[in-house]
N, C-alpha and C positions, 0 to 999 in steps of 0.2 A: 728276393728285393724288385723294388719298383724301380726301376732305372729313370733318376731324373734327365728330360730332354737336355743336351749340350746348349739350347739356346732359353732354355727356362729364365724369365724373369725373378728376378729377389723378390720374398714377399715382403720386404721393407720398403719398395719404392725405389731404391737407387737402382734399377735397369742395370744390372750385372748378369752378363753371361759367362758361363763356364770358358768359354774359348769363343773367338772369330775367326781362328785357322783352324789347320785340321789336325789339332791335337786338342788332349783331355783339356788341360790348363793352359789358360793363358793370362799373365799380365805382367805388368815392368819390372817385377821381382822374376819372373821364371825367365822373361830374356835376358836378365842379367846373370844368373845360374848357368843357361844353356851357352850363352857368351862363352865364359868364362872356361865352360867344363872345353867346348871346341874348341877355345884359343891353346888351351891348355896341352890338348893332343897334338895339333898342330905344332905347337912349340917344340914338343917333346920327340917327337917323328920327323920333323922337317930341318933339324936343328942344324945350323953349319950350310943350311944350301938358299941359293934366291928363290924365291917362293913366287909364284904367279897366281893368279886369278884365273879359273876355269873360265873360259867367254867365247862364243862362238865368233869365229872371222879372224883368230889370232893364233899365229902358227910362230912355233919357234923351236929351237931346242931349249928344254927347262930342267932346272936342277930338281924341283919342287912342286906341284902344283896343289893347290889348296881347291876342291871343290867342293862345299858344303852348299847344299840345296840348291845344285848346279843342274837338273833336270829338263825345267823349264826351258832355257838356254841353248841344252843341247840334245834334246830329244827324248831319250830315254838311256836305260843305262846301259846297256849295249854303247848304244854310241858316246855315251861320255868316258867311256872305258877306253875304247876304241882313240878317241879324240886324246885323252891323257896319253896311253900307249904310244900312239903315235907324236906327241910331242915332247914327252921326255927322251934326256939321255937316259943312256947304258947305267943302270945300279940307282935311275932319279927315280922319286917316289912322290906319290899322290895320298891326299887324306881327303876322306868321305863319310858322308853319314847315309844311314839305310834305314829301312822298317823295318821289324822285325814278325815273321809270318806268323809263327808258332806264338808266340807271345798272343797276339789278337785272338788266333783261332782256339787259347786254353781259354779264354774268357767269354768267347761270343761265339764260339762254332766255329766250322771250315767254311763256310759261305760269307762272303762278306756284306750279302745282302741283310743278312742278321746284325751287323755291325751296328753303333752308332750313326748316325748320317754322317755328322762332322768328320768321321776318322778314316773314312772307308777309304779313301783317294789321299795323298797326298801327291800334290803335281810339281812337288818340288825335291822330293827324295821317294827313291823308287821302295818297293816292298821286295826284300828278297833275302830268301833263305842264306846262310853260313854255305850249304851248300852247294847252292847255286852260283852262288858269289866265286867258291874256289873254283867248280867248274869254269866260268868264264874267266879267272884267273889263267889258269892253266892254259886255255885254250889261244889267250893272248902275250904269253910267258911274261906272268909277270906272279909275285910269288906274295904271300899274307905276311904282313909283319907285325900288324896290331892287331887286337879286335877287344874292343871294349863296349859293355852296352853301358847306357845313359839315359836318362830321360827318368829316374824310375820315382821321382815325385809331381813329375807334370805330364807324364803320358804314358801311365801305368797301368792299365784295366784291372788287375787284380786287386790295386789300392782304391781302385776307381770306385770297384763294385764294394766294397765294404765300409765306404764310405755313407754316411746316416746322413750327414749335410754338406753336399759338395761344394755349394758356394761357400759357406765357412773354412774347406779348407782350401778354396781361392782366397778369400783374406787374408788366412793364414801365410800365404804363400807370397803374398802383395808384400809383406814384411822383409822380403829377402834384400829388397831393391834400400833401405834404411836399418836394419838389424843385424851389424856387422859380425855380431856371435853366431845369430841364427844361419845366415849367406854361411860362415866357414865350417857352420856344423853339417850344411847340406852339402855343401862343394865335398865336405871329407867322405859322408857318406857313397857320394857320386864316384870319384876316384877313390876311395880305398876299398870300397863294399863293391858297390854295383857293378864296378867295370872288371872286377877279376871273377864275375858271376858268368853265367849263361843268357845267351838273346832269348830265350822263355819267360824270362823275368822283368823284362823293361819293355818298350813297342817303340824303343827304337835301340842302333847302334852307331859305333864309329869304328873306320879300318884304314889300315895304312899299308899300302901296297906299294912293293918298290919293282922297278922294271929289269926284271931278273928271272930268268927260268928256273922253277925250283917243283918239280913234282913232288918227291918225297919231304920237301918241307910243307906244301900246301897239306898231305896227304896227314901228316903227322899233326898239325893244327886243327885237321878234323878229329884224329882223337881228342885232342886237350879239349877241344868244343865237347863233345860227346861225353867226356870222364867229369865234366861240370857240369852237363846236364845230368848225370847219374846221381850227382851228390845232390842238385837240388833237387830230385825227385825223392829223396828219401824222406820221411815226415818227420825225420830227428834231426835231418841237413848232418848226418854223419860224414865226416870228412872235409868241411868249413873250414876246420880252421889252413886246414893245407891248400885252398883257393882262396883264404884272406891272407894266406901268407904272415899270421900274427897269432899269439895265444889270448884269451881270452881276457885273463887278467890285464894285459898290456895294452889291448883297447879301450878296457873300463879307465884304466889310469890317463889316457890320450885324450878320452872326449870328458874327461871330468868337469873340464874348468868350460868347455864345451853346453855343458848341461847344468848351468847354475841358477838360469832363468825359468821361470814358470812358464814362456814362449816357448822356449825349445826341449823342455819335457812335456810339456802337453804336444808339440809338433812329433817325440817321440813315441809318446804313447797310441796314438793314432795310428803311425805305422808299428808300432807291436800288436795293437789288435787285430791288423790286417794281416801281420803275418802269423799270427796266434790261430786264426782261421784254417788260414790252408795248408802249415806245418804245425799241427795243435803238439807235437813231443819235443820240440826245438825247445834246451834251456835258455833263453834269453838272457835270464838273471844274472845270468854269469858273466855277463859282458856290459856290466854294469857295474858302477861302484854302486856300495849299500843306500845310500842316501838317496838314491834318483829309483833303485830298485824300489825301496820301500815307500816313495811318495807315487810310484806307478799302480803298487798293490793298494794302496789307497784307494786311490781315483778305478780302481778296476772294480773293487767291491763297492764304492759306493755305487757304480752306473749297475752293477748287477743289483744291488737292491734299487734301484728308481725303477730298471725294467720289470721287476718283480712286481714292483709296486706301482705300475702304469698296467701290468697286465690284469693286475686285479680289478684296479679303477676301471678300465673297459671294456673287460668283461663279463659284469657284475648280469648285464644285459643282452642275452643270448640273440636277440632282434634288434638289430639295428633299425628297421624303420619303425619302431615303437619309441625309438627317441623323437621324431619328428612330430610335430605338430604343425600344418602351413609350410613345411619346409624349413623350420626354425627347430634348431636343436634344443630341447628345454632342459637337457641335464646336464649337460658341459660344467654349469656354476656345480652342482650336487658333487661331480666329480672332484673336483679342486678340492672341497671339503671334506670328501672320504679320502683324499690322498693323501692331503694333510693328516688327519687321523690315523690312517694306516704306520705313517712315518712317526708319528709318536706314540702310538698303544700297541704297535706289533713289531715293526722294524726297530725301536728306540731310538733311534737315530735322530730325534727332535723333541724338545723341549717343551715347544708351541708356544715360544714366546720371541715375538719380532723383535729383529735389532735394529 
């Protein structure tokens, strides 16, 4: 698959780009979802504490520090952790966001020079593996309280690589700013699915650390994270119910109301296609109510027919240079009629009568 440059202009002259920030997709809908996930994480893990924002030149004995996208102000991750450790009271907590090296390496290779330019470096957020984080925490007398991957629909390279039309995905995500049902579904997937999985699955993750020395607890976290990755590495995702802490039928019932619109079903269809490519043996259908499963099945069938139809239409001429005369493609019009005839007479999906 040919990767679309992150700054490629849209064909319809709307001058859209996928993102102007160091992330794969960005628009007001993405910003709203990101803010909601970060705010909820901070609220859950800093509850009952007076919260300070990490900023240089400020010193005090704090109960809690919120340090999202705080790297530019405080230098690097080590300096940020030192600053927070020094400023926190005993048992105080901090929350921060990190980028997952294993995710980007799985998608684009070990060398950052092979990654899309726009995501090689985020000056606001450190690229740090959980193992490196745990080692840094042990060295500073910190203990890991929570670790949750996030950004699964806006900074996920495994999804990005399977999107045939990334700009259409960007437009779809723009509805997160105004479609409340769509927003609720995306938030549910972030908090009840992605957050319980491994850091290899998305480009970013959130962590909560406490100022409390606990090497045994940190070692236990390393085992938990390794167990998550073992489940995710399996083609059928055996054990996923345990990670998600719910049965498929309960999840299906809980999401049925959020999947009543064509927009949310289309959103899920695109996610399902990416998942089916990366984990082809996973029984996705059991996690959805029958009406939604049937809709996705019909769309998949239609897409398969369309793909076969276009392969035949475009493959009849082996030498592509023969299509051109003085730089003009002379057969594209013929292909339109050929595609119509195939759908009508071979695939039997169209009557040939325009509505």
